[in-house]
C-alpha positions in Angstrom: 180.6 -44.1 90.7 182.7 -41.7 93.2 183.3 -37.9 92.1 185.8 -35.7 93.1 187.0 -32.2 93.2 190.3 -30.9 92.4 190.9 -27.1 93.3 193.8 -24.8 91.8 193.9 -22.7 94.9 196.2 -19.9 93.0 194.0 -17.5 93.9 191.8 -19.2 96.3 191.9 -18.2 99.8 192.6 -20.7 102.6 189.0 -19.6 104.3 187.6 -19.9 100.9 189.0 -23.8 100.3 188.0 -24.9 103.6 184.5 -23.7 102.9 184.3 -25.4 99.5 185.5 -28.6 101.2 183.1 -28.8 103.6 180.2 -27.9 100.6 181.5 -30.8 98.8 181.4 -33.2 102.0 178.1 -31.9 102.6 177.1 -32.5 98.8 178.4 -36.2 99.1 181.6 -35.5 97.2 184.1 -38.5 97.7 187.6 -36.4 97.5 188.7 -33.3 97.1 192.8 -32.5 95.7 194.3 -29.2 96.2 196.9 -27.9 93.9 200.1 -26.4 95.4 202.0 -23.8 93.5 205.4 -22.6 94.0 205.1 -19.7 96.4 201.5 -18.9 95.6 199.7 -21.1 98.0 200.4 -24.1 100.5 198.5 -26.9 99.4 199.6 -28.8 102.8 198.2 -26.4 105.2 195.4 -26.2 103.0 194.8 -29.8 103.1 195.5 -29.6 107.0 192.9 -27.1 107.4 190.5 -29.1 105.6 191.1 -32.4 107.3 190.0 -30.6 110.6 186.9 -29.2 109.4 185.5 -32.1 107.4 184.7 -36.0 108.9 184.4 -38.3 105.6 186.0 -36.5 102.7 188.7 -38.0 101.1 191.6 -34.7 101.0 194.6 -35.1 98.9 197.9 -32.8 97.7 197.4 -33.0 94.0 200.8 -32.6 94.3 202.7 -31.4 97.4 206.2 -29.8 95.3 208.9 -32.4 96.7 211.4 -29.1 96.3 209.3 -27.0 98.7 209.8 -28.6 101.8 212.6 -31.0 103.4 211.3 -34.7 103.4 211.2 -35.3 107.0 208.7 -32.2 107.5 206.6 -33.2 104.8 206.3 -36.7 106.3 205.8 -35.2 109.6 203.0 -33.0 108.6 201.2 -36.2 106.6 201.5 -37.6 110.1 200.0 -34.3 111.6 196.9 -34.3 109.0 196.1 -38.4 109.7 195.9 -37.8 113.8 193.4 -35.4 112.8 191.5 -36.7 109.9 192.8 -40.4 110.2 193.2 -42.6 106.9 191.8 -39.6 105.1 194.4 -38.1 103.6 196.2 -38.7 100.0 199.3 -37.4 99.6 200.2 -36.5 96.1 203.8 -35.5 95.5 205.7 -34.2 92.1 207.8 -31.9 90.9 205.8 -29.1 89.3 208.2 -27.3 86.9 211.6 -26.2 86.2 210.9 -22.9 85.5 208.5 -22.2 88.2 210.9 -23.9 91.3 214.0 -22.0 89.9 211.7 -18.7 89.8 211.0 -19.4 93.3 214.4 -19.8 94.5 214.9 -23.3 94.4 217.8 -25.5 93.1 216.2 -27.6 90.5 217.5 -31.2 90.2 216.8 -34.3 88.4 213.0 -34.6 89.4 213.2 -38.3 89.6 215.9 -38.6 91.7 213.9 -35.9 94.0 211.2 -38.2 94.1 213.0 -41.1 94.7 214.4 -39.5 97.8 211.7 -38.1 99.1 209.7 -41.2 98.5 212.1 -43.1 100.5 212.5 -40.4 103.0 209.0 -40.6 103.9 208.6 -44.5 104.3 211.5 -43.7 107.2 208.8 -41.2 108.8 206.0 -43.4 108.5 207.6 -46.3 109.8 208.4 -44.4 112.9 212.4 -44.6 112.1 212.7 -41.1 111.3 211.7 -39.2 114.8 208.1 -37.3 115.2 205.4 -38.1 117.1 204.1 -41.4 115.8 204.0 -43.6 112.3 200.8 -42.8 110.8 198.4 -45.4 110.6 198.8 -46.2 106.9 201.5 -44.7 104.4 199.2 -41.7 102.7 201.5 -41.2 99.5 201.2 -41.2 95.6 203.3 -39.9 93.4 202.2 -37.5 90.9 203.4 -37.2 87.3 202.0 -35.9 84.1 205.6 -36.4 82.4 206.6 -39.8 81.2 210.1 -38.9 82.4 208.9 -39.1 86.3 206.9 -42.3 85.6 209.5 -45.1 86.4 210.6 -43.9 89.9 206.7 -43.8 90.7 206.1 -47.1 89.8 209.6 -48.1 91.0 208.1 -46.9 94.6 205.1 -48.5 93.9 203.2 -45.9 94.4 200.2 -44.6 92.4 200.8 -42.3 89.0 198.4 -39.7 88.7 198.6 -38.9 85.2 196.6 -36.2 83.6 194.0 -38.1 80.7 194.6 -36.8 77.4 190.9 -36.6 76.9 188.8 -33.3 75.8 186.6 -31.8 78.5 183.6 -32.5 76.5 184.5 -36.4 77.0 185.3 -36.3 80.8 181.8 -34.6 81.6 180.1 -37.2 78.8 181.5 -40.0 80.9 180.2 -38.5 83.9 176.6 -38.0 83.0 
């Protein structure tokens, strides 16, 4: 069994998150994912820092909010991380929620459409068709969804859908022992 960690980085500093990633790798964990908040932490930057300080840990965003950055820049950042940490990035994408996005000053649109557009643009970046230094070694995209309303675009885009399991914490712990 491969175990991983998800960090909710809202009150976690960048240095502390990177130190945790190094400790997780040293302890034999397989992966570490960083949750991104609207204007509270930058999950993608944190993952880039983790990539530079680890050597085998699969790292990723859980999720990179599709409303916060232009898809070409999101793709360019993913290519840069892939350059530092070849084939270790999982770029989880998702919409967060309307209340947080609009409170942050961003315009809310249909999240299914935003996910479709972002995924399509990322594919052009990853194919080397949208500028940037080079395409990544592989397309490291996963679409995150905890809502049935955003799952259809994820499956249509042939991306993996991350969903929160409806199990209580005790049941999850029991399965890991």
